[in-house]
C-alpha positions as CSV (number, residue, x, y, z in Angstrom):
1,M,35.1,316.6,42.1
2,S,38.8,315.6,41.6
3,V,40.6,316.4,38.3
4,F,40.5,312.6,37.4
5,E,36.6,312.8,37.6
6,H,36.6,315.8,35.4
7,L,38.4,313.7,32.7
8,H,36.4,312.5,29.7
9,P,34.7,309.2,30.7
10,T,36.5,307.3,28.0
11,L,39.8,308.5,29.3
12,Q,38.9,307.5,32.6
13,E,38.1,304.0,31.5
14,T,41.4,304.0,29.7
15,L,43.4,305.0,32.6
16,I,41.6,302.4,35.0
17,T,41.6,299.5,32.9
18,G,44.7,300.0,30.7
19,L,47.1,301.4,33.3
20,G,45.4,300.7,36.7
21,W,45.0,304.4,37.6
22,N,42.2,305.8,39.8
23,A,43.9,309.0,40.4
24,L,46.7,311.5,38.9
25,R,50.1,312.3,40.2
26,P,50.2,316.1,41.5
27,V,52.2,317.2,38.3
28,Q,49.4,315.5,35.9
29,E,46.7,317.3,38.0
30,T,48.2,320.8,37.7
31,A,48.9,320.4,34.1
32,C,45.4,319.2,33.3
33,K,44.0,322.3,35.2
34,E,46.3,324.9,33.4
35,V,45.7,323.5,29.9
36,A,42.1,323.3,30.5
37,A,42.3,327.0,31.4
38,G,43.8,327.6,28.0
39,K,47.4,328.5,29.1
40,D,50.6,327.4,27.6
41,I,52.7,325.5,30.2
42,L,56.1,324.4,31.1
43,V,56.4,321.2,33.0
44,L,59.4,320.8,34.9
45,A,59.6,317.3,36.6
46,P,62.6,314.8,37.4
47,T,63.2,311.8,34.9
48,A,60.3,309.2,35.3
49,G,58.3,312.0,37.1
50,G,55.2,311.5,34.7
51,K,55.9,314.2,32.3
52,T,54.6,312.5,29.3
53,E,51.3,311.7,30.7
54,A,51.2,315.3,32.0
55,A,51.3,316.4,28.4
56,F,49.2,314.0,26.9
57,L,46.4,313.5,29.4
58,P,45.0,317.0,29.0
59,V,45.4,316.9,25.2
60,I,43.5,313.5,24.8
61,D,40.9,314.7,27.3
62,A,40.4,317.8,25.1
63,L,40.3,315.9,21.8
64,L,37.6,313.3,23.2
65,K,35.5,316.2,24.4
66,R,35.5,318.0,21.0
67,R,36.6,315.8,18.0
68,T,37.3,317.7,14.7
69,G,38.3,314.9,12.3
70,H,41.6,316.7,11.7
71,L,45.2,316.5,13.0
72,S,44.8,318.1,16.4
73,A,48.1,317.6,18.2
74,I,51.8,317.6,17.4
75,Y,54.4,316.0,19.7
76,V,58.0,317.3,18.7
77,S,60.9,315.6,20.0
78,P,64.8,316.3,19.7
79,L,65.6,312.5,19.0
80,K,64.2,309.9,16.9
81,A,65.1,307.4,19.5
82,L,63.0,309.2,22.1
83,I,60.0,309.1,19.8
84,N,60.5,305.4,19.2
85,D,60.6,305.1,23.0
86,Q,57.4,307.1,23.5
87,T,55.3,305.8,20.7
88,E,54.3,302.7,22.5
89,R,53.2,304.8,25.4
90,V,51.4,307.2,23.6
91,V,49.5,304.9,21.2
92,R,48.4,302.8,24.2
93,L,46.7,306.0,25.6
94,A,45.4,307.4,22.5
95,E,44.2,304.2,20.7
96,R,42.4,303.0,23.7
97,A,40.6,306.1,23.5
98,G,39.8,305.9,19.8
99,L,42.3,308.3,18.7
100,E,44.9,307.8,15.7
101,V,48.4,308.3,16.2
102,A,51.0,308.7,13.2
103,V,54.9,308.9,13.5
104,Q,57.0,310.8,11.1
105,H,60.9,311.0,11.2
106,G,63.9,310.0,9.4
107,D,63.8,306.4,10.6
108,V,60.3,305.7,9.4
109,A,60.3,304.0,6.1
110,G,58.9,305.9,3.2
111,T,55.8,303.5,2.7
112,E,54.9,303.8,6.3
113,R,55.1,307.8,6.5
114,W,52.0,309.9,7.1
115,R,50.7,311.6,3.9
116,F,48.3,314.6,3.7
117,A,45.9,313.1,1.3
118,E,45.7,309.4,2.8
119,S,44.6,309.9,6.4
120,E,43.9,312.6,9.3
121,P,45.5,311.2,12.4
122,D,44.6,312.9,15.6
123,I,48.2,313.1,17.0
124,L,51.6,313.2,15.0
125,L,54.8,312.4,16.7
126,T,57.8,314.1,14.9
127,T,61.0,315.9,14.7
128,P,61.6,319.5,13.6
129,E,63.3,318.3,10.4
130,S,60.3,316.1,9.5
131,L,57.9,318.9,10.4
132,E,59.7,321.3,8.2
133,V,59.0,318.8,5.2
134,L,55.5,318.6,6.0
135,L,55.0,322.5,6.4
136,S,56.9,323.1,3.2
137,S,54.5,321.0,1.3
138,K,51.6,322.9,-0.8
139,D,49.0,321.2,1.4
140,S,50.2,322.3,4.7
141,K,47.8,325.0,5.2
142,D,44.8,322.7,5.2
143,A,46.6,319.7,7.0
144,F,47.5,322.1,9.9
145,S,44.1,324.2,9.9
146,G,42.7,322.3,12.9
147,L,45.8,321.9,15.1
148,R,45.1,322.6,18.6
149,F,48.2,321.5,20.8
150,I,52.0,321.4,20.2
151,I,54.0,319.4,22.7
152,V,57.8,319.8,22.9
153,D,59.8,317.2,24.7
154,E,63.0,318.0,26.2
155,I,62.7,321.4,25.3
156,H,66.0,322.4,27.1
157,A,67.8,320.3,24.5
158,F,66.7,322.7,21.8
159,T,66.9,326.3,23.6
160,E,70.4,327.3,23.1
161,S,70.8,326.1,19.5
162,S,70.0,327.2,16.0
163,R,67.7,324.0,16.2
164,G,65.6,326.0,18.9
165,V,65.4,328.9,16.6
166,H,64.0,326.8,13.9
167,L,61.5,325.1,16.2
168,K,60.2,328.6,17.1
169,C,59.9,329.5,13.3
170,L,57.8,326.1,12.8
171,I,55.5,326.8,15.8
172,D,55.1,330.4,14.5
173,R,54.2,329.0,11.0
174,I,51.7,326.4,12.3
175,T,50.2,329.0,14.6
176,A,49.6,330.9,11.2
177,A,48.1,327.9,9.4
178,S,45.6,327.0,12.2
179,Q,42.2,328.1,12.6
180,E,42.3,327.1,16.2
181,K,43.9,328.6,19.3
182,I,47.1,326.5,19.6
183,I,48.2,325.7,23.3
184,R,51.9,324.9,23.7
185,I,53.1,322.4,26.3
186,G,56.9,322.1,27.2
187,L,58.5,319.3,29.1
188,S,61.9,319.6,30.6
189,A,64.0,318.4,33.7
190,T,65.8,320.8,35.9
191,V,66.9,324.1,34.3
192,G,68.4,327.4,35.8
193,N,66.0,329.8,34.5
194,P,62.5,328.2,34.1
195,E,60.5,331.4,33.9
196,D,62.9,332.7,31.0
197,L,62.5,329.3,29.2
198,L,58.6,329.5,29.5
199,A,58.7,333.2,28.2
200,W,60.7,332.1,25.2
201,F,58.4,329.0,24.6
202,S,55.1,330.9,24.9
203,D,55.8,334.5,23.7
204,E,54.6,337.7,25.0
205,G,50.8,338.2,25.6
206,R,49.9,334.7,25.8
207,E,48.6,333.1,29.3
208,K,51.2,330.8,30.6
209,A,52.0,328.7,33.6
210,L,54.9,326.8,35.2
211,V,54.0,323.4,36.4
212,S,57.0,322.5,38.7
213,I,56.7,319.7,41.1
214,P,59.8,319.2,43.2
215,S,61.1,315.6,43.3
216,P,61.3,313.6,46.7
217,P,64.7,313.0,48.2
218,S,66.1,309.6,46.9
219,K,69.3,307.6,47.7
220,K,72.2,308.1,45.2
221,H,75.8,306.2,45.2
222,F,78.6,307.9,43.5
223,S,82.1,306.3,42.7
224,F,85.2,307.6,41.4
225,I,87.9,306.1,39.5
226,L,91.1,308.2,38.4
227,E,93.1,306.6,35.7
228,K,95.2,308.6,33.2
229,D,95.9,305.7,30.6
230,F,93.2,305.0,28.4
231,L,93.3,301.1,28.3
232,K,93.5,300.9,32.0
233,A,90.5,303.3,32.2
234,A,88.6,300.9,29.9
235,D,89.5,297.8,32.0
236,A,88.2,299.6,35.0
237,A,85.0,300.6,33.4
238,A,84.4,297.1,32.4
239,A,85.2,295.6,35.8
240,V,82.5,298.0,37.2
241,V,79.7,297.0,34.6
242,R,80.7,293.4,34.2
243,G,77.2,291.2,34.8
244,R,75.3,294.4,35.0
245,K,73.2,296.5,32.9
246,A,74.9,299.7,32.2
247,L,75.2,302.8,30.1
248,I,78.5,304.2,29.6
249,F,78.2,307.9,28.6
250,V,81.0,309.4,26.3
251,D,81.1,313.0,24.9
252,S,81.7,311.9,21.3
253,R,81.1,309.4,18.6
254,S,84.8,309.0,17.9
255,F,85.5,308.2,21.6
256,A,82.7,305.7,21.6
257,E,84.1,303.8,18.5
258,R,87.4,304.0,20.3
259,L,86.2,302.7,23.5
260,Y,84.2,299.5,22.0
261,K,87.2,297.4,21.2
262,P,88.7,297.2,24.6
263,L,85.4,296.8,26.3
264,S,84.0,294.2,23.8
265,E,87.2,292.1,24.5
266,S,86.2,292.1,28.2
267,L,82.7,291.9,28.1
268,P,80.0,289.5,26.5
269,Q,77.4,291.9,25.4
270,V,78.6,295.6,24.2
271,Y,76.7,297.6,22.0
272,M,77.0,301.3,20.8
273,H,74.2,304.0,20.5
274,H,75.1,307.2,18.8
275,S,73.8,309.4,16.1
276,A,76.0,308.1,13.4
277,V,74.9,304.4,13.7
278,S,72.0,302.9,11.9
279,S,68.7,302.8,13.4
280,A,68.8,299.2,13.3
281,E,71.9,299.3,15.6
282,R,70.4,301.9,18.0
283,K,67.1,299.7,18.5
284,A,69.5,296.6,19.2
285,A,71.3,298.5,22.0
286,E,68.0,299.6,23.5
287,A,66.5,296.1,23.1
288,S,69.5,294.6,24.8
289,F,68.2,295.7,28.4
290,E,65.1,293.7,28.1
291,G,66.7,290.5,28.9
292,P,67.8,289.1,32.2
293,A,71.6,289.2,31.3
294,G,74.0,291.9,31.7
295,S,74.4,294.4,28.8
296,C,76.7,297.3,28.1
297,V,75.7,300.2,25.9
298,I,78.3,302.7,25.0
299,C,76.6,306.1,24.2
300,T,76.5,309.6,23.5
301,S,73.6,312.2,24.7
302,T,71.4,310.1,22.3
303,M,70.6,307.9,25.4
304,E,70.5,311.0,27.8
305,L,67.1,312.5,26.9
306,G,63.9,310.6,28.3
307,I,64.2,307.0,26.8
308,D,62.8,304.5,29.6
309,I,65.2,301.6,29.6
310,G,63.6,300.2,32.7
311,N,65.7,298.0,35.3
312,L,69.2,299.6,34.5
313,D,71.7,298.9,37.2
314,L,74.1,301.8,37.0
315,V,75.5,304.7,34.6
316,V,79.3,305.1,34.0
317,N,80.4,308.6,32.6
318,I,83.8,308.7,31.0
319,G,85.2,312.1,32.0
320,P,83.6,314.9,34.0
321,P,79.9,316.1,33.2
322,I,79.8,318.9,30.6
323,S,76.9,320.6,32.6
324,A,75.0,320.2,35.9
325,A,71.8,319.8,33.6
326,S,73.6,316.9,31.6
327,F,74.8,315.2,34.8
328,L,71.1,315.3,36.0
329,Q,69.5,313.7,32.7
330,R,72.4,310.9,32.7
331,L,71.9,310.3,36.5
332,G,68.1,309.9,36.0
333,R,68.8,307.1,33.5
334,T,69.2,304.8,36.7
335,G,67.6,304.7,40.0
336,R,64.2,303.6,38.8
337,R,61.8,300.9,40.0
338,G,62.7,301.8,43.8
339,K,66.5,301.3,43.4
340,P,69.0,304.0,44.3
341,A,70.5,305.9,41.6
342,E,74.2,304.8,40.9
343,M,76.7,306.5,39.0
344,V,80.4,305.8,38.5
345,F,82.9,308.4,37.1
346,V,86.1,307.5,35.3
347,L,88.3,310.5,35.4
348,R,91.9,311.4,34.3
349,D,93.0,313.9,36.9
350,A,92.1,315.8,40.0
351,C,90.9,318.7,37.6
352,E,88.4,316.4,36.3
353,L,87.4,315.4,39.8
354,L,86.9,318.8,40.8
355,T,84.6,319.7,37.9
356,T,82.7,316.6,38.7
357,A,82.2,317.4,42.4
358,A,81.2,320.9,41.2
359,A,78.3,319.4,39.2
360,I,77.2,317.1,41.9
361,E,77.3,320.0,44.5
362,A,75.2,322.1,42.0
363,A,72.6,319.5,41.5
364,S,72.4,318.8,45.2
365,R,71.3,322.5,45.6
366,H,68.8,322.1,42.7
367,E,71.0,324.4,40.6
368,S,71.3,324.3,37.0
369,E,72.9,326.3,34.2
370,P,70.6,329.2,32.7
371,L,69.6,328.6,29.1
372,S,70.2,331.7,26.9
373,P,68.6,331.3,23.0
374,P,71.1,332.6,20.2
375,E,70.9,336.6,19.9
376,C,71.7,336.8,16.1
377,P,70.4,333.5,14.5
378,Y,71.2,334.7,10.9
379,D,71.7,331.2,9.8
380,V,68.1,330.2,10.6
381,L,67.1,333.4,9.1
382,L,68.7,332.4,5.7
383,Q,67.3,329.0,6.0
384,Q,63.7,330.2,6.6
385,L,64.2,332.7,3.8
386,L,65.2,330.1,1.1
387,V,62.5,327.6,2.3
388,L,59.8,330.4,1.9
389,V,61.0,331.4,-1.6
390,K,61.1,327.6,-2.5
391,S,57.8,326.6,-1.2
392,K,56.1,329.8,-2.6
393,G,57.0,329.2,-5.9
394,G,57.6,333.0,-6.7
395,I,57.2,335.6,-3.9
396,S,57.5,339.3,-3.9
397,G,60.3,341.1,-1.8
398,A,57.8,342.9,0.4
399,S,55.7,339.7,1.1
400,L,58.9,337.8,1.8
401,I,60.1,340.6,4.4
402,R,56.5,340.5,6.1
403,S,56.7,336.8,6.5
404,L,60.1,336.5,7.9
405,R,59.4,339.4,10.3
406,S,56.1,337.5,11.4
407,L,58.3,334.9,12.9
408,S,59.4,335.6,16.5
409,P,63.0,335.1,16.2
410,F,63.1,337.7,13.5
411,S,60.5,340.3,14.5
412,Q,63.0,342.7,15.8
413,I,65.2,342.7,12.7
414,P,64.9,346.0,10.8
415,E,63.2,345.9,7.4
416,R,66.2,347.8,6.0
417,S,68.4,344.9,7.1
418,L,66.2,342.3,5.4
419,S,66.2,344.4,2.3
420,Y,70.0,344.7,2.3
421,L,70.0,340.8,2.8
422,L,67.8,340.2,-0.5
423,R,69.9,342.5,-2.3
424,Y,72.9,340.8,-1.5
425,L,71.5,337.3,-2.3
426,I,70.2,338.5,-5.6
427,E,73.6,340.1,-6.7
428,N,75.2,336.8,-5.7
429,G,73.0,334.5,-7.4
430,Y,71.1,332.9,-4.6
431,L,67.8,334.6,-5.7
432,F,66.5,335.5,-9.1
433,R,64.2,338.3,-9.7
434,D,61.6,338.0,-12.3
435,G,59.3,341.1,-12.5
436,N,58.2,341.8,-8.9
437,L,58.7,338.1,-7.8
438,L,61.8,336.3,-6.4
439,F,62.9,332.6,-7.1
440,P,65.6,330.5,-6.3
441,G,68.8,331.5,-8.2
442,T,71.4,329.2,-9.9
443,R,73.8,329.4,-7.0
444,A,71.1,328.2,-4.6
445,E,70.2,325.4,-7.0
446,T,73.8,324.4,-7.1
447,E,74.4,324.5,-3.3
448,F,71.0,323.5,-1.8
449,G,69.0,322.0,-4.8
450,H,70.4,318.4,-4.3
451,S,67.8,315.5,-3.3
452,N,64.8,317.7,-3.5
453,W,66.5,320.7,-1.4
454,K,67.1,318.4,1.6
455,A,69.7,320.6,2.8
456,L,67.0,323.2,3.8
457,L,65.0,321.1,5.9
458,S,67.5,321.2,8.9
459,V,69.7,323.7,10.7
460,L,71.6,320.7,12.0
461,S,75.4,320.9,10.8
462,D,76.2,317.2,9.7
463,S,79.0,318.3,7.2
464,G,77.0,316.4,4.6
465,G,77.5,312.9,6.1
466,Y,77.8,309.9,3.6
467,T,75.6,307.1,4.4
468,A,77.6,303.9,4.8
469,V,76.1,300.9,3.0
470,L,76.6,297.1,2.1
471,P,76.7,296.0,-1.6
472,D,73.0,294.6,-0.6
473,G,71.8,298.0,0.5
474,T,72.0,297.5,4.2
475,V,72.7,300.8,6.0
476,V,75.5,300.7,8.5
477,G,75.5,304.1,9.7
478,T,76.8,307.5,8.8
479,L,80.5,308.6,8.0
480,D,82.2,312.1,7.9
481,P,82.9,313.0,4.2
482,R,86.5,313.9,5.3
483,F,86.9,310.4,6.5
484,V,85.9,308.9,3.4
485,A,87.8,310.9,1.2
486,G,90.7,309.8,-0.6
487,D,91.4,306.4,-2.4
488,A,89.4,303.4,-1.9
489,G,90.7,300.4,0.0
490,K,90.9,302.2,3.5
491,V,90.0,299.6,6.5
492,F,88.5,301.1,9.3
493,S,86.6,300.1,12.5
494,F,83.1,301.2,12.9
495,T,80.1,300.0,15.0
496,G,82.4,297.5,16.7
497,K,83.3,295.8,13.1
498,T,86.1,296.2,10.5
499,W,85.2,297.5,7.1
500,R,86.8,298.3,3.9
501,L,85.8,301.4,1.7
502,L,84.9,300.3,-1.7
503,F,83.7,303.4,-3.3
504,R,82.4,307.1,-2.4
505,D,79.5,308.3,-4.2
506,D,79.6,312.0,-4.1
507,V,76.2,312.7,-5.9
508,H,74.2,310.5,-3.6
509,H,76.5,311.1,-0.7
510,R,77.1,307.1,-0.2
511,A,79.8,305.2,0.9
512,L,80.0,301.6,-0.3
513,I,81.6,299.4,2.3
514,E,82.2,295.5,2.9
515,P,83.3,293.5,5.8
516,S,87.0,293.1,6.4
517,D,89.0,290.6,8.3
518,I,92.1,292.8,8.8
519,S,92.6,293.5,12.2
520,R,95.8,295.8,12.4
521,G,96.3,299.4,11.3
522,L,92.7,300.2,11.4
523,K,91.6,303.7,10.9
524,Q,89.4,305.4,13.6
525,P,86.3,307.1,12.2
526,F,85.9,310.9,13.3
527,W,83.1,313.4,12.8
528,S,83.2,317.1,12.4
529,G,81.9,319.3,15.2
530,E,82.5,316.8,18.0
531,G,84.0,317.8,21.4
532,G,83.0,320.6,23.9
533,T,84.1,322.2,27.0
534,S,82.5,321.9,30.5
535,R,79.8,324.4,31.2
536,V,80.0,323.6,35.1
537,T,82.2,326.5,35.6
538,R,79.3,328.9,34.9
539,L,78.1,327.6,38.4
540,V,81.3,327.7,40.2
541,A,83.1,330.6,38.7
């Protein structure tokens, strides 16, 4: 019997009638076999190579063959936009099979969020930060007691950051809360050291398998424009994308804002898509590709990962790729539906051209940068320590140390080092000792206690961004606190429009703004932590 014939009859019927499938792709067949054998897997496949179904088909099959009536699978994504894109695909598969799907992330309205007491979905789609909210609840042990699968999409986007360490801690805590064996399924595009990535994701002593299906050769078209002057480079990009559906990738939100004005003066439809614009703005940008007319979306890495935007004509990259992996991700946005992939590079000089050529050459040899998890993730250690103290409502020092060392990223930290850290936190007011129990101290309350300890839910550094809102409450986006500092009345461009700063609310981290008709002397928004250097040199040095 084929793998398809071994699937639950309901799932077979769903695939045949819903998708028109009567067989699986090789990557999906292999994934189903390995998951059915109880192994953790890392699925490596090109963009649009069927990774999503490779993850969810074995999960849905297992859930149909043994229903528990409890939350059984969690899908974790690095981006809210990717969850929004995947939701329809997952719901179409799951609900046809009689399974319930819930979505939980920062863009989901509070009235629509899943709550422990209200329902027991079979599958939850979420981000690490929203998962931390759920795990920190007093009801979390019961809510995750029946969990059997964790799917992590675009896992390479987590690995080298503190966010990846946080994700590992969340997986360990969920594993401890579940009474079931949890199978881990990671999804990624090309990485330089897939075996190491799988070992990091799965942990020692667990059965694991690498599911890697090479992509067939396909046609790719590359063009290069060299122009030092910013406005001339913007004109060149506009000429390339005019009348076509295109993504223009830039490497910072500030540059995206700067590029919008000259492009919007040349093109009829220009949108922006980056982490500081509102959810409504990002959704409008994604929806712009659904119509027949040309559309240009200026974006950062928010459009780099996994989002299916269909019949895109080409990708433009302003500047050289920051890595071979990033180049492959961006190239994968185009070349679907049987069309050749087309990418245009707008570069300033010969050095950027050489870096770009190196990335293309590395990709042609199926090479990519190796990924290395952080070696000393003490920032996440402190976050998890305070989360545990806060959620327990009082915990002994010995129990706290045992709990921290049970998390795989911290398992090798000596107990004496953790004891020293606890003494330091007590002496400096971050922890308070009452008898044998530890509680959050006054300094922790002051620095982290605002908005129900929201700062502890994430390891992302956003410098405490201020939500930009109109007088009627409409959210426009997020601004850097340094940018909204100073006197009211500042006029600036943001999301392609002109605004005036009315008031900065430091208590609720909000910036009240209103539209302005001033067109000269506009301030340019900026955000902390932007920029970065190319990692392609790691392959050519």
